[in-house]
C-alpha positions as CSV (number, residue, x, y, z in Angstrom):
1,M,25.1,16.1,0.6
2,N,27.0,14.7,-2.4
3,E,25.9,16.6,-5.4
4,S,25.7,13.6,-7.7
5,I,23.3,11.9,-5.2
6,A,21.3,15.1,-5.0
7,E,20.9,15.2,-8.7
8,I,19.8,11.6,-8.8
9,I,17.2,12.1,-6.1
10,S,15.9,15.2,-7.9
11,R,15.5,13.3,-11.1
12,L,13.8,10.4,-9.4
13,G,11.4,12.9,-7.8
14,E,10.2,13.9,-11.2
15,Q,9.8,10.3,-12.3
16,Y,8.1,9.1,-9.2
17,P,6.2,11.9,-7.6
18,W,3.9,9.4,-5.7
19,Y,7.0,8.5,-3.7
20,F,9.1,11.6,-3.4
21,K,6.7,14.6,-3.4
22,N,4.9,16.1,-0.4
23,R,5.6,13.2,1.9
24,R,5.4,13.4,5.7
25,C,7.1,10.1,6.3
26,L,10.7,9.1,6.0
27,T,11.8,8.3,2.4
28,M,15.0,7.7,0.5
29,T,15.5,11.5,0.4
30,D,16.0,11.4,4.2
31,T,18.3,8.4,4.0
32,Y,20.7,10.1,1.7
33,E,20.4,13.7,3.0
34,T,20.7,13.2,6.7
35,N,23.9,12.4,8.7
36,D,22.3,10.6,11.6
37,S,24.1,7.6,13.1
38,R,22.0,5.0,11.3
39,H,23.0,6.3,7.9
40,E,26.5,7.4,8.8
41,G,28.9,7.0,5.9
42,I,26.1,6.0,3.5
43,L,27.4,8.3,0.7
44,E,30.8,6.7,0.9
45,R,29.2,3.3,0.9
46,V,27.5,4.2,-2.4
47,T,30.8,4.9,-4.1
48,T,32.6,1.9,-2.6
49,N,29.9,-0.7,-3.1
50,K,31.2,-3.4,-5.4
51,F,27.8,-4.2,-6.8
52,L,27.1,-0.6,-7.8
53,Q,30.6,-0.4,-9.3
54,R,29.7,-3.3,-11.5
55,A,26.3,-1.9,-12.2
56,R,27.9,1.4,-13.3
57,Q,29.8,-0.5,-16.0
58,F,26.8,-2.4,-17.3
59,L,24.4,0.6,-17.2
60,Y,26.9,3.0,-18.7
61,T,26.3,5.6,-16.0
62,G,28.8,8.2,-15.0
63,S,29.0,7.2,-11.3
64,E,27.9,4.7,-8.7
65,A,25.3,7.2,-7.7
66,G,23.8,7.0,-11.2
67,A,23.8,3.2,-10.9
68,L,22.0,3.5,-7.6
69,G,19.5,5.8,-9.2
70,Q,18.7,3.2,-11.8
71,V,18.4,0.4,-9.2
72,V,16.0,2.6,-7.2
73,S,14.0,3.4,-10.3
74,D,13.7,-0.3,-11.1
75,V,12.6,-1.2,-7.5
76,L,10.0,1.5,-7.3
77,R,8.6,0.6,-10.7
78,A,8.3,-3.0,-9.6
79,A,6.7,-2.1,-6.3
80,Y,3.9,0.2,-7.4
81,P,1.6,-2.3,-9.1
82,E,1.7,-4.7,-6.1
83,Q,0.7,-2.1,-3.6
84,V,-2.9,-3.0,-3.9
85,G,-3.2,-3.0,-0.1
86,R,-2.7,0.7,0.0
87,E,-6.0,1.1,-1.8
88,M,-7.8,-0.6,1.1
89,V,-6.7,1.8,3.8
90,R,-6.8,5.3,5.2
91,I,-3.1,6.3,5.0
92,Y,-1.3,8.4,7.6
93,E,2.3,9.4,7.3
94,S,4.7,10.4,10.1
95,R,8.4,10.7,10.8
96,E,7.6,9.4,14.2
97,P,7.1,5.7,14.7
98,K,3.9,6.2,16.7
99,I,1.0,8.5,16.2
100,R,-2.4,8.9,17.9
101,I,-5.5,9.5,15.7
102,P,-9.1,10.1,16.7
103,S,-11.7,7.4,16.0
104,L,-14.5,8.4,13.7
105,P,-17.6,8.9,15.8
106,R,-21.1,9.6,14.3
107,L,-22.8,12.7,15.6
108,T,-26.3,12.8,16.9
109,A,-28.8,15.7,16.4
110,Y,-31.7,16.5,18.8
111,R,-35.0,18.2,18.1
112,A,-35.9,20.9,20.6
113,G,-38.8,23.3,20.9
114,P,-38.6,27.1,21.4
115,G,-36.8,27.9,24.6
116,A,-35.9,24.3,25.4
117,S,-32.4,23.3,26.4
118,V,-30.4,21.2,23.9
119,P,-28.0,18.5,25.2
120,L,-24.4,18.5,23.9
121,V,-24.3,16.6,20.6
122,T,-20.5,16.2,20.3
123,P,-19.5,12.7,21.7
124,T,-16.5,12.1,23.8
125,I,-13.6,11.6,21.3
126,T,-11.7,8.4,21.7
127,Y,-8.3,7.8,20.2
128,I,-6.3,4.9,18.8
129,D,-2.6,4.5,18.5
130,L,-0.7,3.4,15.4
131,D,2.7,2.1,16.4
132,V,5.3,0.4,14.1
133,N,7.0,-1.0,17.2
134,D,3.8,-2.7,18.5
135,S,4.0,-6.3,17.5
136,S,0.2,-6.6,17.2
137,Q,0.0,-3.9,14.4
138,G,3.5,-3.0,13.3
139,A,5.5,-4.6,10.5
140,V,9.0,-4.3,9.0
141,F,9.4,-5.7,5.6
142,K,12.9,-6.4,4.1
143,A,14.3,-7.9,0.9
144,R,17.8,-7.9,-0.4
145,S,19.6,-8.7,-3.6
146,E,23.1,-9.9,-2.7
147,W,25.7,-11.2,-5.2
148,D,29.1,-12.8,-5.4
149,I,30.9,-10.1,-7.4
150,S,32.8,-12.6,-9.6
151,F,29.4,-14.1,-10.6
152,V,27.9,-10.6,-11.4
153,T,30.9,-9.9,-13.7
154,A,30.2,-13.0,-15.7
155,A,26.4,-13.1,-15.5
156,N,23.8,-11.7,-17.9
157,W,23.2,-8.2,-16.4
158,E,19.5,-8.0,-17.4
159,A,18.8,-11.1,-15.3
160,V,20.7,-9.6,-12.3
161,R,18.8,-6.3,-12.8
162,E,15.4,-8.0,-12.9
163,I,16.1,-10.0,-9.7
164,T,17.3,-6.8,-8.0
165,A,14.2,-4.9,-9.1
166,S,12.0,-7.6,-7.5
167,I,13.0,-6.2,-4.1
168,G,10.2,-3.8,-4.7
169,S,7.5,-6.3,-5.7
170,A,8.5,-8.7,-2.9
171,I,8.1,-6.0,-0.2
172,A,4.9,-4.6,-1.8
173,V,3.3,-8.1,-1.9
174,E,4.0,-8.7,1.7
175,E,2.7,-5.3,2.6
176,S,-0.6,-6.0,0.8
177,K,-0.9,-9.5,2.4
178,F,-0.4,-7.8,5.8
179,I,-3.1,-5.3,5.2
180,L,-5.5,-8.0,4.0
181,S,-4.7,-9.9,7.2
182,R,-6.1,-6.9,9.1
183,L,-9.4,-7.4,7.3
184,R,-9.4,-11.0,8.3
185,M,-9.0,-10.1,11.9
186,I,-12.5,-8.6,11.9
187,S,-14.8,-11.1,13.7
188,D,-18.0,-12.1,11.9
189,D,-20.3,-10.2,14.2
190,E,-18.3,-7.0,13.6
191,L,-18.6,-7.1,9.8
192,A,-21.3,-5.1,8.0
193,G,-24.5,-7.2,7.9
194,G,-23.5,-9.1,11.0
195,G,-21.3,-11.6,9.2
196,P,-20.0,-12.9,5.9
197,I,-22.6,-12.7,3.1
198,S,-23.1,-15.8,0.9
199,L,-23.0,-14.8,-2.7
200,G,-23.9,-18.3,-4.0
201,D,-22.0,-20.3,-6.5
202,A,-19.7,-18.8,-9.0
203,P,-20.0,-17.0,-11.4
204,I,-20.8,-14.0,-9.2
205,T,-23.0,-11.2,-10.5
206,F,-23.2,-7.4,-10.2
207,D,-26.3,-8.0,-8.0
208,D,-24.0,-9.8,-5.6
209,I,-21.7,-6.8,-5.3
210,L,-24.7,-4.5,-4.7
211,D,-25.8,-6.8,-1.9
212,L,-22.4,-6.2,-0.2
213,K,-22.8,-2.5,-0.8
214,G,-26.2,-2.7,0.8
215,A,-24.7,-4.3,3.9
216,V,-22.4,-1.4,4.4
217,D,-25.2,1.1,3.7
218,G,-27.3,-0.7,6.2
219,E,-24.7,0.1,8.9
220,E,-24.8,3.8,7.8
221,R,-21.1,3.6,6.9
222,M,-21.4,5.2,3.5
223,P,-18.3,7.1,2.4
224,T,-18.6,10.9,2.2
225,G,-15.9,11.9,-0.1
226,R,-14.7,8.8,-1.9
227,D,-16.0,5.8,-3.7
228,Y,-16.5,2.4,-2.1
229,K,-13.8,-0.1,-3.1
230,C,-14.3,-3.7,-4.0
231,F,-11.4,-6.3,-4.1
232,L,-11.7,-9.7,-5.8
233,H,-9.7,-12.4,-7.5
234,P,-9.1,-12.0,-11.3
235,K,-11.5,-15.0,-11.9
236,R,-14.3,-13.2,-10.1
237,A,-13.5,-10.0,-12.0
238,I,-14.0,-12.0,-15.3
239,D,-17.4,-13.1,-13.9
240,L,-18.4,-9.4,-13.6
241,L,-17.0,-8.6,-17.0
242,K,-19.4,-11.2,-18.5
243,D,-22.4,-9.7,-16.6
244,Q,-24.2,-7.2,-18.8
245,K,-25.6,-5.3,-15.8
246,F,-22.0,-4.6,-14.7
247,I,-20.9,-3.6,-18.1
248,N,-23.9,-1.2,-18.5
249,S,-23.1,0.3,-15.1
250,M,-19.4,0.7,-15.8
251,I,-18.3,4.3,-16.3
252,W,-15.7,3.8,-19.0
253,G,-13.2,6.6,-19.5
254,Q,-13.2,7.7,-15.8
255,T,-9.7,8.0,-14.3
256,V,-8.6,4.6,-13.1
257,N,-5.2,3.4,-11.8
258,K,-4.9,0.2,-13.9
259,E,-1.3,-0.4,-12.7
260,R,-2.8,-1.4,-9.3
261,G,-5.3,-3.7,-10.8
262,E,-8.2,-1.2,-11.0
263,L,-10.9,-2.2,-13.4
264,G,-13.1,0.8,-13.3
265,V,-16.0,2.4,-11.5
266,A,-19.7,1.2,-11.3
267,A,-22.4,2.4,-9.0
268,G,-19.9,4.4,-7.0
269,I,-17.7,1.4,-6.4
270,R,-14.1,1.1,-7.6
271,F,-13.1,-2.4,-8.5
272,Y,-9.7,-4.0,-8.0
273,Q,-8.5,-7.4,-9.0
274,S,-5.6,-9.2,-7.3
275,G,-4.3,-12.7,-7.1
276,M,-3.8,-12.1,-3.3
277,I,-7.6,-12.3,-2.8
278,P,-8.8,-15.9,-2.7
279,E,-11.2,-17.0,-5.4
280,D,-13.9,-17.6,-2.8
281,E,-13.8,-14.1,-1.2
282,V,-15.0,-10.7,-2.2
283,W,-14.3,-7.6,0.0
284,L,-16.2,-4.4,-0.3
285,L,-15.4,-1.5,2.1
286,N,-15.6,2.2,2.8
287,P,-11.9,3.2,2.6
288,E,-12.4,6.2,4.8
289,R,-13.3,4.1,7.9
290,A,-12.2,0.5,7.4
291,V,-8.5,0.3,8.2
292,A,-5.9,2.9,9.2
293,M,-2.3,2.5,8.1
294,L,0.8,4.4,9.3
295,I,3.8,4.7,6.9
296,H,6.8,5.6,9.0
297,I,9.6,4.7,6.6
298,D,8.5,4.1,3.0
299,L,10.3,1.7,0.7
300,T,14.0,2.5,1.0
301,V,17.0,1.1,-0.8
302,E,20.5,1.1,0.6
303,P,23.8,-0.5,-0.5
304,I,25.1,-3.4,1.5
305,E,28.5,-5.2,1.7
306,T,28.4,-8.4,3.7
307,S,31.9,-9.7,2.9
308,S,34.9,-8.9,0.8
309,T,33.3,-10.8,-2.1
310,T,29.5,-10.3,-1.7
311,S,27.8,-7.1,-2.3
312,G,24.3,-5.8,-3.3
313,V,21.4,-3.7,-2.1
314,E,18.7,-4.0,0.5
315,G,15.2,-2.7,0.6
316,Y,13.0,-2.1,3.6
317,E,9.9,-0.3,5.0
318,Y,8.3,0.3,8.4
319,I,4.5,0.5,8.7
320,A,1.6,-0.2,11.1
321,A,-2.0,-1.0,10.3
322,R,-5.2,-1.7,12.4
323,V,-8.9,-1.9,11.9
324,L,-10.9,1.3,12.5
325,D,-14.5,0.1,12.0
326,G,-15.5,-3.4,11.1
327,K,-19.0,-2.3,10.1
328,A,-17.4,-0.4,7.2
329,V,-16.4,-3.8,5.7
330,A,-18.5,-6.3,3.9
331,K,-17.2,-9.8,3.2
332,G,-18.7,-12.0,0.5
333,T,-18.1,-15.7,0.4
334,I,-18.5,-18.2,-2.5
335,P,-19.0,-21.9,-1.8
């Protein structure tokens, strides 16, 4: 592997451990380290890419590899806040495009007197497949920033850089919308509580959220090792921030990931706000059981050259997602 690329990947690994460290799926490390047919000649394409050559001049980096590293950094920084959907799912990673996982059965215990026989309590395990090549559950998201090189030379570089970075946010937004669409595939009778729960007119209250939690609890789908998660539109989040019961229940100072819209924790529920959630919907779920997601190829950036005068970079990812247990999901509606 080209040493300059290796140094860039190593530095990025320190900046973005959530992307590069301890991953079981394919990432940009694999793209630039392997010599398979798909990525054949990629190191040469980095050094000859006209866009990266221009970027090198504007970014004052010592090589095209350094310019690529800055582009990748910008793309990852833009993607992370928009990956709200990843907070909704149980994530599996694999270098294979298809995996088989066990469903999550509930065990049953039996009472027996002395000397009595006890029936087997372990149910027959069933399995589901997660397959990025299955059109019903798989998705490939792509976005590219492609430029006429003569324009890039004359354009304001910060504008070009911002547009290129938006590859990350564009893909992340589509990913989150896709995961949200999995929740909407749950039929009403499969939801916790037997259907959508009317929360009444806005503004919503903390009591409304507790009703959603009660619906999941009533299905005995309580999480065992994590908090519940609640997803709502920013306007509905403002409703809660004006509710004294919510404020009094909020555990300020607890570790939260504000970059992904996390507000805080109250009553064992982590709250997330996102404009991707309609104003008239509130979702509360057990993230251990609700939706499973396979990441096969995480967000990856490669140089592209589509003609003698146009050049740029392309981002893509390969995932699959499907519902595990609709009873682990409560949907609130607002007229």
